[in-house]
PDB file of N, CA, C and O in Angstrom:
ATOM      1  N   UNK A   1      31.551  62.463  61.499  1.00  0.00           N
ATOM      2  CA  UNK A   1      31.998  60.873  61.800  1.00  0.00           C
ATOM      3  C   UNK A   1      33.320  60.977  62.753  1.00  0.00           C
ATOM      4  O   UNK A   1      34.355  61.570  62.453  1.00  0.00           O
ATOM      5  N   UNK A   2      33.079  60.318  63.885  1.00  0.00           N
ATOM      6  CA  UNK A   2      34.322  60.068  64.652  1.00  0.00           C
ATOM      7  C   UNK A   2      35.166  59.101  64.080  1.00  0.00           C
ATOM      8  O   UNK A   2      34.789  58.034  63.595  1.00  0.00           O
ATOM      9  N   UNK A   3      36.433  59.548  64.161  1.00  0.00           N
ATOM     10  CA  UNK A   3      37.434  58.421  63.579  1.00  0.00           C
ATOM     11  C   UNK A   3      38.315  58.050  64.547  1.00  0.00           C
ATOM     12  O   UNK A   3      39.511  57.893  64.300  1.00  0.00           O
ATOM     13  N   UNK A   4      37.770  57.874  65.780  1.00  0.00           N
ATOM     14  CA  UNK A   4      38.622  57.380  67.072  1.00  0.00           C
ATOM     15  C   UNK A   4      38.753  55.773  66.638  1.00  0.00           C
ATOM     16  O   UNK A   4      39.860  55.235  66.655  1.00  0.00           O
ATOM     17  N   UNK A   5      37.746  55.162  66.310  1.00  0.00           N
ATOM     18  CA  UNK A   5      37.857  53.635  66.188  1.00  0.00           C
ATOM     19  C   UNK A   5      38.957  53.496  65.192  1.00  0.00           C
ATOM     20  O   UNK A   5      39.736  52.576  65.443  1.00  0.00           O
ATOM     21  N   UNK A   6      39.234  54.280  63.990  1.00  0.00           N
ATOM     22  CA  UNK A   6      40.286  54.127  63.178  1.00  0.00           C
ATOM     23  C   UNK A   6      41.703  54.292  63.945  1.00  0.00           C
ATOM     24  O   UNK A   6      42.620  53.472  63.901  1.00  0.00           O
ATOM     25  N   UNK A   7      41.701  55.301  64.534  1.00  0.00           N
ATOM     26  CA  UNK A   7      42.854  55.622  65.297  1.00  0.00           C
ATOM     27  C   UNK A   7      43.370  54.753  66.219  1.00  0.00           C
ATOM     28  O   UNK A   7      44.570  54.511  66.355  1.00  0.00           O
ATOM     29  N   UNK A   8      42.260  54.173  67.003  1.00  0.00           N
ATOM     30  CA  UNK A   8      42.782  53.247  68.104  1.00  0.00           C
ATOM     31  C   UNK A   8      42.960  51.928  67.347  1.00  0.00           C
ATOM     32  O   UNK A   8      43.915  51.248  67.721  1.00  0.00           O
ATOM     33  N   UNK A   9      42.163  51.416  66.285  1.00  0.00           N
ATOM     34  CA  UNK A   9      42.619  50.150  65.668  1.00  0.00           C
ATOM     35  C   UNK A   9      43.940  50.072  65.141  1.00  0.00           C
ATOM     36  O   UNK A   9      44.504  48.978  65.096  1.00  0.00           O
ATOM     37  N   UNK A  10      44.541  51.195  64.704  1.00  0.00           N
ATOM     38  CA  UNK A  10      45.831  51.111  64.193  1.00  0.00           C
ATOM     39  C   UNK A  10      46.840  50.738  65.163  1.00  0.00           C
ATOM     40  O   UNK A  10      47.885  50.167  64.851  1.00  0.00           O
ATOM     41  N   UNK A  11      46.474  51.107  66.493  1.00  0.00           N
ATOM     42  CA  UNK A  11      47.526  50.668  67.547  1.00  0.00           C
ATOM     43  C   UNK A  11      47.508  49.250  67.840  1.00  0.00           C
ATOM     44  O   UNK A  11      48.469  48.762  68.434  1.00  0.00           O
ATOM     45  N   UNK A  12      46.455  48.482  67.467  1.00  0.00           N
ATOM     46  CA  UNK A  12      46.421  47.052  67.509  1.00  0.00           C
ATOM     47  C   UNK A  12      46.694  46.503  68.912  1.00  0.00           C
ATOM     48  O   UNK A  12      47.470  45.579  69.153  1.00  0.00           O
ATOM     49  N   UNK A  13      45.894  47.247  69.898  1.00  0.00           N
ATOM     50  CA  UNK A  13      45.924  46.616  71.209  1.00  0.00           C
ATOM     51  C   UNK A  13      44.736  45.759  71.467  1.00  0.00           C
ATOM     52  O   UNK A  13      43.870  45.853  70.597  1.00  0.00           O
ATOM     53  N   UNK A  14      44.532  45.101  72.263  1.00  0.00           N
ATOM     54  CA  UNK A  14      43.505  44.003  72.652  1.00  0.00           C
ATOM     55  C   UNK A  14      42.371  44.700  72.969  1.00  0.00           C
ATOM     56  O   UNK A  14      41.294  44.172  72.691  1.00  0.00           O
ATOM     57  N   UNK A  15      42.391  46.108  73.654  1.00  0.00           N
ATOM     58  CA  UNK A  15      41.207  46.685  74.135  1.00  0.00           C
ATOM     59  C   UNK A  15      40.466  47.376  72.885  1.00  0.00           C
ATOM     60  O   UNK A  15      39.339  47.815  73.113  1.00  0.00           O
ATOM     61  N   UNK A  16      40.957  47.508  71.660  1.00  0.00           N
ATOM     62  CA  UNK A  16      40.486  48.069  70.599  1.00  0.00           C
ATOM     63  C   UNK A  16      39.146  47.155  70.256  1.00  0.00           C
ATOM     64  O   UNK A  16      39.135  45.984  70.635  1.00  0.00           O
ATOM     65  N   UNK A  17      38.033  47.696  69.543  1.00  0.00           N
ATOM     66  CA  UNK A  17      37.006  47.082  69.266  1.00  0.00           C
ATOM     67  C   UNK A  17      37.024  46.871  67.504  1.00  0.00           C
ATOM     68  O   UNK A  17      36.285  46.184  66.798  1.00  0.00           O
ATOM     69  N   UNK A  18      38.014  47.631  67.196  1.00  0.00           N
ATOM     70  CA  UNK A  18      38.219  47.453  65.547  1.00  0.00           C
ATOM     71  C   UNK A  18      39.566  46.788  65.275  1.00  0.00           C
ATOM     72  O   UNK A  18      40.577  47.267  65.789  1.00  0.00           O
ATOM     73  N   UNK A  19      39.628  45.778  64.544  1.00  0.00           N
ATOM     74  CA  UNK A  19      40.818  44.866  64.366  1.00  0.00           C
ATOM     75  C   UNK A  19      41.559  45.671  63.347  1.00  0.00           C
ATOM     76  O   UNK A  19      40.996  46.354  62.491  1.00  0.00           O
ATOM     77  N   UNK A  20      42.950  45.546  63.498  1.00  0.00           N
ATOM     78  CA  UNK A  20      43.904  46.150  62.710  1.00  0.00           C
ATOM     79  C   UNK A  20      43.458  46.084  61.254  1.00  0.00           C
ATOM     80  O   UNK A  20      43.323  47.115  60.594  1.00  0.00           O
ATOM     81  N   UNK A  21      43.257  45.013  60.813  1.00  0.00           N
ATOM     82  CA  UNK A  21      43.034  44.874  59.328  1.00  0.00           C
ATOM     83  C   UNK A  21      41.798  45.406  58.883  1.00  0.00           C
ATOM     84  O   UNK A  21      41.557  45.395  57.676  1.00  0.00           O
ATOM     85  N   UNK A  22      40.963  45.879  59.709  1.00  0.00           N
ATOM     86  CA  UNK A  22      39.914  46.686  59.333  1.00  0.00           C
ATOM     87  C   UNK A  22      40.125  48.153  59.182  1.00  0.00           C
ATOM     88  O   UNK A  22      39.665  48.883  58.304  1.00  0.00           O
ATOM     89  N   UNK A  23      40.998  48.502  60.315  1.00  0.00           N
ATOM     90  CA  UNK A  23      41.498  49.925  60.457  1.00  0.00           C
ATOM     91  C   UNK A  23      42.328  50.113  59.189  1.00  0.00           C
ATOM     92  O   UNK A  23      42.161  51.146  58.541  1.00  0.00           O
ATOM     93  N   UNK A  24      43.140  49.269  58.815  1.00  0.00           N
ATOM     94  CA  UNK A  24      44.074  49.550  57.549  1.00  0.00           C
ATOM     95  C   UNK A  24      43.269  49.718  56.462  1.00  0.00           C
ATOM     96  O   UNK A  24      43.656  50.438  55.542  1.00  0.00           O
ATOM     97  N   UNK A  25      41.889  49.002  56.408  1.00  0.00           N
ATOM     98  CA  UNK A  25      41.019  49.143  55.135  1.00  0.00           C
ATOM     99  C   UNK A  25      40.120  50.325  55.044  1.00  0.00           C
ATOM    100  O   UNK A  25      39.519  50.624  54.012  1.00  0.00           O
ATOM    101  N   UNK A  26      40.059  50.912  56.034  1.00  0.00           N
ATOM    102  CA  UNK A  26      38.930  52.024  56.186  1.00  0.00           C
ATOM    103  C   UNK A  26      39.363  53.151  55.250  1.00  0.00           C
ATOM    104  O   UNK A  26      38.472  53.606  54.533  1.00  0.00           O
ATOM    105  N   UNK A  27      40.605  53.684  55.137  1.00  0.00           N
ATOM    106  CA  UNK A  27      40.939  54.669  54.411  1.00  0.00           C
ATOM    107  C   UNK A  27      40.722  54.490  52.689  1.00  0.00           C
ATOM    108  O   UNK A  27      40.484  55.387  51.880  1.00  0.00           O
ATOM    109  N   UNK A  28      40.892  53.013  52.432  1.00  0.00           N
ATOM    110  CA  UNK A  28      40.404  52.677  51.050  1.00  0.00           C
ATOM    111  C   UNK A  28      39.102  53.045  50.807  1.00  0.00           C
ATOM    112  O   UNK A  28      38.857  53.758  49.834  1.00  0.00           O
ATOM    113  N   UNK A  29      38.048  52.591  51.696  1.00  0.00           N
ATOM    114  CA  UNK A  29      36.729  52.898  51.489  1.00  0.00           C
ATOM    115  C   UNK A  29      36.403  54.323  51.515  1.00  0.00           C
ATOM    116  O   UNK A  29      35.487  54.779  50.830  1.00  0.00           O
ATOM    117  N   UNK A  30      37.174  55.083  52.336  1.00  0.00           N
ATOM    118  CA  UNK A  30      36.882  56.568  52.341  1.00  0.00           C
ATOM    119  C   UNK A  30      37.177  57.063  51.000  1.00  0.00           C
ATOM    120  O   UNK A  30      36.333  57.699  50.370  1.00  0.00           O
ATOM    121  N   UNK A  31      38.497  56.764  50.467  1.00  0.00           N
ATOM    122  CA  UNK A  31      38.829  57.163  49.273  1.00  0.00           C
ATOM    123  C   UNK A  31      38.009  56.889  48.020  1.00  0.00           C
ATOM    124  O   UNK A  31      37.824  57.710  47.121  1.00  0.00           O
ATOM    125  N   UNK A  32      37.514  55.579  48.059  1.00  0.00           N
ATOM    126  CA  UNK A  32      36.535  55.104  47.015  1.00  0.00           C
ATOM    127  C   UNK A  32      35.212  56.073  46.895  1.00  0.00           C
ATOM    128  O   UNK A  32      34.799  56.646  45.886  1.00  0.00           O
ATOM    129  N   UNK A  33      34.640  56.084  48.301  1.00  0.00           N
ATOM    130  CA  UNK A  33      33.533  56.995  48.191  1.00  0.00           C
ATOM    131  C   UNK A  33      33.893  58.495  47.634  1.00  0.00           C
ATOM    132  O   UNK A  33      33.273  59.043  46.723  1.00  0.00           O
ATOM    133  N   UNK A  34      34.888  59.004  48.266  1.00  0.00           N
ATOM    134  CA  UNK A  34      35.300  60.498  48.157  1.00  0.00           C
ATOM    135  C   UNK A  34      35.404  60.655  46.372  1.00  0.00           C
ATOM    136  O   UNK A  34      34.832  61.525  45.715  1.00  0.00           O
ATOM    137  N   UNK A  35      36.110  59.788  45.945  1.00  0.00           N
ATOM    138  CA  UNK A  35      36.245  59.867  44.236  1.00  0.00           C
ATOM    139  C   UNK A  35      35.037  59.872  43.517  1.00  0.00           C
ATOM    140  O   UNK A  35      34.901  60.539  42.491  1.00  0.00           O
ATOM    141  N   UNK A  36      34.019  59.060  44.069  1.00  0.00           N
ATOM    142  CA  UNK A  36      32.800  59.067  43.344  1.00  0.00           C
ATOM    143  C   UNK A  36      32.150  60.329  43.331  1.00  0.00           C
ATOM    144  O   UNK A  36      31.456  60.688  42.379  1.00  0.00           O
ATOM    145  N   UNK A  37      32.355  61.065  44.410  1.00  0.00           N
ATOM    146  CA  UNK A  37      31.494  62.341  44.471  1.00  0.00           C
ATOM    147  C   UNK A  37      32.579  63.569  44.299  1.00  0.00           C
ATOM    148  O   UNK A  37      32.268  64.738  44.526  1.00  0.00           O
ATOM    149  N   UNK A  38      33.560  63.263  43.977  1.00  0.00           N
ATOM    150  CA  UNK A  38      34.834  64.359  43.865  1.00  0.00           C
ATOM    151  C   UNK A  38      34.769  65.272  45.183  1.00  0.00           C
ATOM    152  O   UNK A  38      34.618  66.494  45.161  1.00  0.00           O
ATOM    153  N   UNK A  39      34.909  64.482  46.335  1.00  0.00           N
ATOM    154  CA  UNK A  39      35.165  65.013  47.349  1.00  0.00           C
ATOM    155  C   UNK A  39      36.503  65.034  48.273  1.00  0.00           C
ATOM    156  O   UNK A  39      37.355  64.188  47.999  1.00  0.00           O
ATOM    157  N   UNK A  40      36.717  65.790  49.178  1.00  0.00           N
ATOM    158  CA  UNK A  40      38.151  65.675  49.954  1.00  0.00           C
ATOM    159  C   UNK A  40      37.726  64.714  51.190  1.00  0.00           C
ATOM    160  O   UNK A  40      36.581  64.661  51.640  1.00  0.00           O
ATOM    161  N   UNK A  41      38.736  64.025  51.629  1.00  0.00           N
ATOM    162  CA  UNK A  41      38.497  63.177  52.919  1.00  0.00           C
ATOM    163  C   UNK A  41      39.266  64.005  54.105  1.00  0.00           C
ATOM    164  O   UNK A  41      40.457  64.306  54.026  1.00  0.00           O
ATOM    165  N   UNK A  42      38.329  64.369  55.339  1.00  0.00           N
ATOM    166  CA  UNK A  42      38.910  64.954  56.407  1.00  0.00           C
ATOM    167  C   UNK A  42      38.766  64.118  57.597  1.00  0.00           C
ATOM    168  O   UNK A  42      37.678  63.829  58.095  1.00  0.00           O
ATOM    169  N   UNK A  43      40.057  63.690  58.091  1.00  0.00           N
ATOM    170  CA  UNK A  43      40.142  62.794  59.161  1.00  0.00           C
ATOM    171  C   UNK A  43      40.420  63.777  60.468  1.00  0.00           C
ATOM    172  O   UNK A  43      41.310  64.625  60.401  1.00  0.00           O
ATOM    173  N   UNK A  44      39.703  63.634  61.524  1.00  0.00           N
ATOM    174  CA  UNK A  44      39.615  64.468  62.770  1.00  0.00           C
ATOM    175  C   UNK A  44      39.612  63.571  63.893  1.00  0.00           C
ATOM    176  O   UNK A  44      38.507  63.152  64.239  1.00  0.00           O
ATOM    177  N   UNK A  45      40.681  63.169  64.569  1.00  0.00           N
ATOM    178  CA  UNK A  45      40.712  62.350  65.950  1.00  0.00           C
ATOM    179  C   UNK A  45      41.800  62.900  66.714  1.00  0.00           C
ATOM    180  O   UNK A  45      42.950  63.047  66.299  1.00  0.00           O
ATOM    181  N   UNK A  46      41.339  63.212  67.921  1.00  0.00           N
ATOM    182  CA  UNK A  46      42.575  63.561  68.706  1.00  0.00           C
ATOM    183  C   UNK A  46      43.268  62.411  69.263  1.00  0.00           C
ATOM    184  O   UNK A  46      44.329  62.460  69.884  1.00  0.00           O
ATOM    185  N   UNK A  47      42.507  61.252  68.962  1.00  0.00           N
ATOM    186  CA  UNK A  47      43.502  60.002  69.566  1.00  0.00           C
ATOM    187  C   UNK A  47      44.565  59.836  68.324  1.00  0.00           C
ATOM    188  O   UNK A  47      45.335  58.885  68.448  1.00  0.00           O
ATOM    189  N   UNK A  48      44.675  60.458  67.407  1.00  0.00           N
ATOM    190  CA  UNK A  48      45.933  60.356  66.437  1.00  0.00           C
ATOM    191  C   UNK A  48      47.252  60.579  67.078  1.00  0.00           C
ATOM    192  O   UNK A  48      48.313  60.013  66.819  1.00  0.00           O
ATOM    193  N   UNK A  49      46.994  61.554  68.012  1.00  0.00           N
ATOM    194  CA  UNK A  49      48.105  62.347  68.727  1.00  0.00           C
ATOM    195  C   UNK A  49      48.665  61.573  69.728  1.00  0.00           C
ATOM    196  O   UNK A  49      49.755  61.965  70.146  1.00  0.00           O
ATOM    197  N   UNK A  50      48.137  60.445  70.281  1.00  0.00           N
ATOM    198  CA  UNK A  50      48.549  59.831  71.612  1.00  0.00           C
ATOM    199  C   UNK A  50      48.855  58.406  71.448  1.00  0.00           C
ATOM    200  O   UNK A  50      49.351  57.724  72.345  1.00  0.00           O
ATOM    201  N   UNK A  51      48.541  57.963  70.260  1.00  0.00           N
ATOM    202  CA  UNK A  51      48.511  56.307  70.289  1.00  0.00           C
ATOM    203  C   UNK A  51      49.854  55.609  69.954  1.00  0.00           C
ATOM    204  O   UNK A  51      50.657  56.090  69.155  1.00  0.00           O
ATOM    205  N   UNK A  52      50.041  54.457  70.611  1.00  0.00           N
ATOM    206  CA  UNK A  52      51.102  53.805  70.594  1.00  0.00           C
ATOM    207  C   UNK A  52      50.803  52.295  69.747  1.00  0.00           C
ATOM    208  O   UNK A  52      49.653  51.898  69.565  1.00  0.00           O
ATOM    209  N   UNK A  53      51.880  51.621  69.322  1.00  0.00           N
ATOM    210  CA  UNK A  53      51.689  50.329  69.148  1.00  0.00           C
ATOM    211  C   UNK A  53      51.516  49.335  70.241  1.00  0.00           C
ATOM    212  O   UNK A  53      51.840  49.778  71.343  1.00  0.00           O
ATOM    213  N   UNK A  54      51.110  48.165  70.224  1.00  0.00           N
ATOM    214  CA  UNK A  54      50.699  47.423  71.248  1.00  0.00           C
ATOM    215  C   UNK A  54      51.986  46.655  71.951  1.00  0.00           C
ATOM    216  O   UNK A  54      51.949  46.209  73.098  1.00  0.00           O
ATOM    217  N   UNK A  55      53.046  46.583  71.134  1.00  0.00           N
ATOM    218  CA  UNK A  55      54.164  45.924  71.662  1.00  0.00           C
ATOM    219  C   UNK A  55      54.981  46.505  73.091  1.00  0.00           C
ATOM    220  O   UNK A  55      55.125  47.693  73.377  1.00  0.00           O
ATOM    221  N   UNK A  56      55.332  45.651  73.670  1.00  0.00           N
ATOM    222  CA  UNK A  56      56.111  46.337  75.038  1.00  0.00           C
ATOM    223  C   UNK A  56      57.352  47.066  74.772  1.00  0.00           C
ATOM    224  O   UNK A  56      57.943  46.997  73.694  1.00  0.00           O
ATOM    225  N   UNK A  57      57.702  47.701  75.681  1.00  0.00           N
ATOM    226  CA  UNK A  57      59.044  48.417  75.458  1.00  0.00           C
ATOM    227  C   UNK A  57      58.691  50.020  75.593  1.00  0.00           C
ATOM    228  O   UNK A  57      57.597  50.502  75.888  1.00  0.00           O
ATOM    229  N   UNK A  58      59.855  50.679  75.310  1.00  0.00           N
ATOM    230  CA  UNK A  58      59.830  52.118  75.641  1.00  0.00           C
ATOM    231  C   UNK A  58      58.734  52.802  74.811  1.00  0.00           C
ATOM    232  O   UNK A  58      58.218  52.272  73.827  1.00  0.00           O
ATOM    233  N   UNK A  59      58.388  54.133  75.325  1.00  0.00           N
ATOM    234  CA  UNK A  59      57.395  54.808  74.575  1.00  0.00           C
ATOM    235  C   UNK A  59      57.771  55.392  73.223  1.00  0.00           C
ATOM    236  O   UNK A  59      56.851  55.547  72.419  1.00  0.00           O
ATOM    237  N   UNK A  60      58.974  55.727  72.876  1.00  0.00           N
ATOM    238  CA  UNK A  60      59.548  56.516  71.865  1.00  0.00           C
ATOM    239  C   UNK A  60      59.373  55.346  70.526  1.00  0.00           C
ATOM    240  O   UNK A  60      58.783  55.640  69.486  1.00  0.00           O
ATOM    241  N   UNK A  61      59.948  54.109  70.762  1.00  0.00           N
ATOM    242  CA  UNK A  61      59.955  53.251  69.486  1.00  0.00           C
ATOM    243  C   UNK A  61      58.429  52.874  69.228  1.00  0.00           C
ATOM    244  O   UNK A  61      58.012  52.670  68.088  1.00  0.00           O
ATOM    245  N   UNK A  62      57.637  52.797  70.342  1.00  0.00           N
ATOM    246  CA  UNK A  62      56.281  52.479  70.132  1.00  0.00           C
ATOM    247  C   UNK A  62      55.434  53.497  69.431  1.00  0.00           C
ATOM    248  O   UNK A  62      54.525  53.131  68.686  1.00  0.00           O
ATOM    249  N   UNK A  63      55.699  54.764  69.643  1.00  0.00           N
ATOM    250  CA  UNK A  63      55.087  55.952  69.131  1.00  0.00           C
ATOM    251  C   UNK A  63      55.579  56.045  67.564  1.00  0.00           C
ATOM    252  O   UNK A  63      54.755  56.309  66.689  1.00  0.00           O
ATOM    253  N   UNK A  64      56.881  55.828  67.275  1.00  0.00           N
ATOM    254  CA  UNK A  64      57.086  55.848  66.035  1.00  0.00           C
ATOM    255  C   UNK A  64      56.800  54.605  65.051  1.00  0.00           C
ATOM    256  O   UNK A  64      56.778  54.671  63.822  1.00  0.00           O
ATOM    257  N   UNK A  65      56.618  53.631  65.721  1.00  0.00           N
ATOM    258  CA  UNK A  65      55.929  52.616  65.149  1.00  0.00           C
ATOM    259  C   UNK A  65      54.559  52.796  64.576  1.00  0.00           C
ATOM    260  O   UNK A  65      54.188  52.473  63.447  1.00  0.00           O
ATOM    261  N   UNK A  66      53.746  53.457  65.690  1.00  0.00           N
ATOM    262  CA  UNK A  66      52.369  54.010  65.304  1.00  0.00           C
ATOM    263  C   UNK A  66      52.385  54.693  63.947  1.00  0.00           C
ATOM    264  O   UNK A  66      51.736  54.336  62.964  1.00  0.00           O
ATOM    265  N   UNK A  67      53.316  55.847  64.041  1.00  0.00           N
ATOM    266  CA  UNK A  67      53.023  56.766  63.019  1.00  0.00           C
ATOM    267  C   UNK A  67      53.558  56.412  61.662  1.00  0.00           C
ATOM    268  O   UNK A  67      53.242  57.032  60.647  1.00  0.00           O
ATOM    269  N   UNK A  68      54.552  55.176  61.690  1.00  0.00           N
ATOM    270  CA  UNK A  68      54.849  54.557  60.442  1.00  0.00           C
ATOM    271  C   UNK A  68      53.962  53.848  59.862  1.00  0.00           C
ATOM    272  O   UNK A  68      53.885  53.797  58.635  1.00  0.00           O
ATOM    273  N   UNK A  69      53.043  53.100  60.787  1.00  0.00           N
ATOM    274  CA  UNK A  69      51.931  52.380  60.365  1.00  0.00           C
ATOM    275  C   UNK A  69      50.787  53.228  59.783  1.00  0.00           C
ATOM    276  O   UNK A  69      50.181  52.938  58.751  1.00  0.00           O
ATOM    277  N   UNK A  70      50.551  54.331  60.570  1.00  0.00           N
ATOM    278  CA  UNK A  70      49.539  55.463  60.271  1.00  0.00           C
ATOM    279  C   UNK A  70      50.169  56.028  58.727  1.00  0.00           C
ATOM    280  O   UNK A  70      49.332  56.155  57.833  1.00  0.00           O
ATOM    281  N   UNK A  71      51.528  56.344  58.427  1.00  0.00           N
ATOM    282  CA  UNK A  71      51.759  56.938  57.176  1.00  0.00           C
ATOM    283  C   UNK A  71      51.742  55.774  56.051  1.00  0.00           C
ATOM    284  O   UNK A  71      51.739  56.113  54.868  1.00  0.00           O
ATOM    285  N   UNK A  72      51.732  54.443  56.400  1.00  0.00           N
ATOM    286  CA  UNK A  72      51.599  53.575  55.207  1.00  0.00           C
ATOM    287  C   UNK A  72      50.197  53.470  55.015  1.00  0.00           C
ATOM    288  O   UNK A  72      49.820  53.417  53.845  1.00  0.00           O
ATOM    289  N   UNK A  73      49.303  53.426  55.959  1.00  0.00           N
ATOM    290  CA  UNK A  73      47.848  53.360  55.918  1.00  0.00           C
ATOM    291  C   UNK A  73      47.351  54.309  55.003  1.00  0.00           C
ATOM    292  O   UNK A  73      46.546  53.965  54.137  1.00  0.00           O
ATOM    293  N   UNK A  74      47.852  55.766  55.133  1.00  0.00           N
ATOM    294  CA  UNK A  74      47.446  56.930  54.450  1.00  0.00           C
ATOM    295  C   UNK A  74      48.135  57.041  53.320  1.00  0.00           C
ATOM    296  O   UNK A  74      47.985  58.156  52.821  1.00  0.00           O
ATOM    297  N   UNK A  75      48.984  56.179  52.580  1.00  0.00           N
ATOM    298  CA  UNK A  75      49.846  56.534  51.681  1.00  0.00           C
ATOM    299  C   UNK A  75      49.077  57.048  50.433  1.00  0.00           C
ATOM    300  O   UNK A  75      49.680  57.766  49.635  1.00  0.00           O
ATOM    301  N   UNK A  76      47.936  56.757  50.250  1.00  0.00           N
ATOM    302  CA  UNK A  76      47.142  57.024  48.973  1.00  0.00           C
ATOM    303  C   UNK A  76      46.784  58.289  49.075  1.00  0.00           C
ATOM    304  O   UNK A  76      46.231  58.732  48.068  1.00  0.00           O
ATOM    305  N   UNK A  77      46.922  59.049  49.998  1.00  0.00           N
ATOM    306  CA  UNK A  77      46.253  60.374  50.154  1.00  0.00           C
ATOM    307  C   UNK A  77      47.269  61.384  50.379  1.00  0.00           C
ATOM    308  O   UNK A  77      48.315  61.154  50.986  1.00  0.00           O
ATOM    309  N   UNK A  78      46.949  62.506  49.881  1.00  0.00           N
ATOM    310  CA  UNK A  78      47.907  63.729  50.005  1.00  0.00           C
ATOM    311  C   UNK A  78      47.514  64.327  51.614  1.00  0.00           C
ATOM    312  O   UNK A  78      46.454  64.922  51.809  1.00  0.00           O
ATOM    313  N   UNK A  79      48.431  64.101  52.615  1.00  0.00           N
ATOM    314  CA  UNK A  79      48.078  64.466  53.815  1.00  0.00           C
ATOM    315  C   UNK A  79      48.619  65.730  54.140  1.00  0.00           C
ATOM    316  O   UNK A  79      49.805  66.052  54.066  1.00  0.00           O
ATOM    317  N   UNK A  80      47.592  66.474  54.535  1.00  0.00           N
ATOM    318  CA  UNK A  80      47.705  68.068  55.145  1.00  0.00           C
ATOM    319  C   UNK A  80      47.495  68.011  56.597  1.00  0.00           C
ATOM    320  O   UNK A  80      46.350  68.072  57.046  1.00  0.00           O
ATOM    321  N   UNK A  81      48.433  67.908  57.301  1.00  0.00           N
ATOM    322  CA  UNK A  81      48.061  67.983  58.860  1.00  0.00           C
ATOM    323  C   UNK A  81      47.491  69.589  59.323  1.00  0.00           C
ATOM    324  O   UNK A  81      48.024  70.598  58.863  1.00  0.00           O
ATOM    325  N   UNK A  82      46.545  69.633  60.120  1.00  0.00           N
ATOM    326  CA  UNK A  82      45.971  70.620  60.763  1.00  0.00           C
ATOM    327  C   UNK A  82      45.909  70.579  62.321  1.00  0.00           C
ATOM    328  O   UNK A  82      45.135  69.803  62.881  1.00  0.00           O
ATOM    329  N   UNK A  83      46.638  71.324  62.941  1.00  0.00           N
ATOM    330  CA  UNK A  83      46.691  71.199  64.407  1.00  0.00           C
ATOM    331  C   UNK A  83      45.814  72.221  64.864  1.00  0.00           C
ATOM    332  O   UNK A  83      45.821  73.363  64.405  1.00  0.00           O
ATOM    333  N   UNK A  84      44.999  71.786  65.838  1.00  0.00           N
ATOM    334  CA  UNK A  84      44.072  72.679  66.541  1.00  0.00           C
ATOM    335  C   UNK A  84      44.288  72.557  68.038  1.00  0.00           C
ATOM    336  O   UNK A  84      44.281  71.440  68.554  1.00  0.00           O
ATOM    337  N   UNK A  85      44.490  73.726  68.805  1.00  0.00           N
ATOM    338  CA  UNK A  85      44.961  73.556  70.171  1.00  0.00           C
ATOM    339  C   UNK A  85      44.019  74.033  71.012  1.00  0.00           C
ATOM    340  O   UNK A  85      43.824  75.246  71.092  1.00  0.00           O
ATOM    341  N   UNK A  86      43.298  73.113  71.767  1.00  0.00           N
ATOM    342  CA  UNK A  86      42.177  73.291  72.530  1.00  0.00           C
ATOM    343  C   UNK A  86      42.466  73.763  74.079  1.00  0.00           C
ATOM    344  O   UNK A  86      43.357  73.118  74.632  1.00  0.00           O
ATOM    345  N   UNK A  87      41.972  74.579  74.695  1.00  0.00           N
ATOM    346  CA  UNK A  87      41.904  74.731  76.254  1.00  0.00           C
ATOM    347  C   UNK A  87      41.732  73.385  76.846  1.00  0.00           C
ATOM    348  O   UNK A  87      40.785  72.628  76.635  1.00  0.00           O
ATOM    349  N   UNK A  88      42.750  73.174  77.607  1.00  0.00           N
ATOM    350  CA  UNK A  88      42.771  71.861  78.616  1.00  0.00           C
ATOM    351  C   UNK A  88      41.442  71.531  78.948  1.00  0.00           C
ATOM    352  O   UNK A  88      40.937  70.495  78.515  1.00  0.00           O
ATOM    353  N   UNK A  89      40.718  72.451  79.806  1.00  0.00           N
ATOM    354  CA  UNK A  89      39.509  72.186  80.616  1.00  0.00           C
ATOM    355  C   UNK A  89      38.362  71.845  79.279  1.00  0.00           C
ATOM    356  O   UNK A  89      37.496  70.988  79.453  1.00  0.00           O
ATOM    357  N   UNK A  90      38.444  72.458  78.211  1.00  0.00           N
ATOM    358  CA  UNK A  90      37.714  71.911  77.113  1.00  0.00           C
ATOM    359  C   UNK A  90      37.855  70.454  76.694  1.00  0.00           C
ATOM    360  O   UNK A  90      36.889  69.699  76.580  1.00  0.00           O
ATOM    361  N   UNK A  91      38.999  70.141  76.492  1.00  0.00           N
ATOM    362  CA  UNK A  91      39.612  68.749  76.108  1.00  0.00           C
ATOM    363  C   UNK A  91      39.098  67.863  77.248  1.00  0.00           C
ATOM    364  O   UNK A  91      38.432  66.908  76.847  1.00  0.00           O
ATOM    365  N   UNK A  92      39.232  67.946  78.419  1.00  0.00           N
ATOM    366  CA  UNK A  92      38.898  67.318  79.546  1.00  0.00           C
ATOM    367  C   UNK A  92      37.428  66.952  79.376  1.00  0.00           C
ATOM    368  O   UNK A  92      36.959  65.824  79.224  1.00  0.00           O
ATOM    369  N   UNK A  93      36.804  68.097  79.428  1.00  0.00           N
ATOM    370  CA  UNK A  93      35.240  67.774  79.423  1.00  0.00           C
ATOM    371  C   UNK A  93      34.833  66.917  78.053  1.00  0.00           C
ATOM    372  O   UNK A  93      34.119  65.921  78.172  1.00  0.00           O
ATOM    373  N   UNK A  94      35.296  67.326  76.799  1.00  0.00           N
ATOM    374  CA  UNK A  94      35.112  66.486  75.741  1.00  0.00           C
ATOM    375  C   UNK A  94      35.500  64.917  75.792  1.00  0.00           C
ATOM    376  O   UNK A  94      34.892  64.017  75.213  1.00  0.00           O
ATOM    377  N   UNK A  95      36.630  64.787  76.600  1.00  0.00           N
ATOM    378  CA  UNK A  95      37.302  63.324  76.794  1.00  0.00           C
ATOM    379  C   UNK A  95      36.278  62.664  77.439  1.00  0.00           C
ATOM    380  O   UNK A  95      35.899  61.590  76.972  1.00  0.00           O
ATOM    381  N   UNK A  96      35.715  63.160  78.522  1.00  0.00           N
ATOM    382  CA  UNK A  96      34.913  62.317  79.472  1.00  0.00           C
ATOM    383  C   UNK A  96      33.380  62.376  79.183  1.00  0.00           C
ATOM    384  O   UNK A  96      32.557  61.794  79.890  1.00  0.00           O
ATOM    385  N   UNK A  97      33.082  63.077  78.160  1.00  0.00           N
ATOM    386  CA  UNK A  97      31.597  62.989  77.668  1.00  0.00           C
ATOM    387  C   UNK A  97      31.014  61.912  77.151  1.00  0.00           C
ATOM    388  O   UNK A  97      29.836  61.958  76.797  1.00  0.00           O
TER     389      UNK A  97
END
């Protein structure tokens, strides 16, 4: 499953197709389904690493705001970050396909 809609929805910009309230509710649905089957939830989205909140202003406070919103939204999870570094040409091809 692509989690880009979730990542973009948390930024709450006008261009997003997923409203902020829905993006905030998604992890609760994932958790409920995972608990039924005793499964782990694995969220993978390159969009998480580049999102900002929609407010006007400098980059850094907007980035911190997004990360704070993400932390609150995922507060019911034990979050284990996994970083994957891709070759830039592979990322560009994936981004535009």
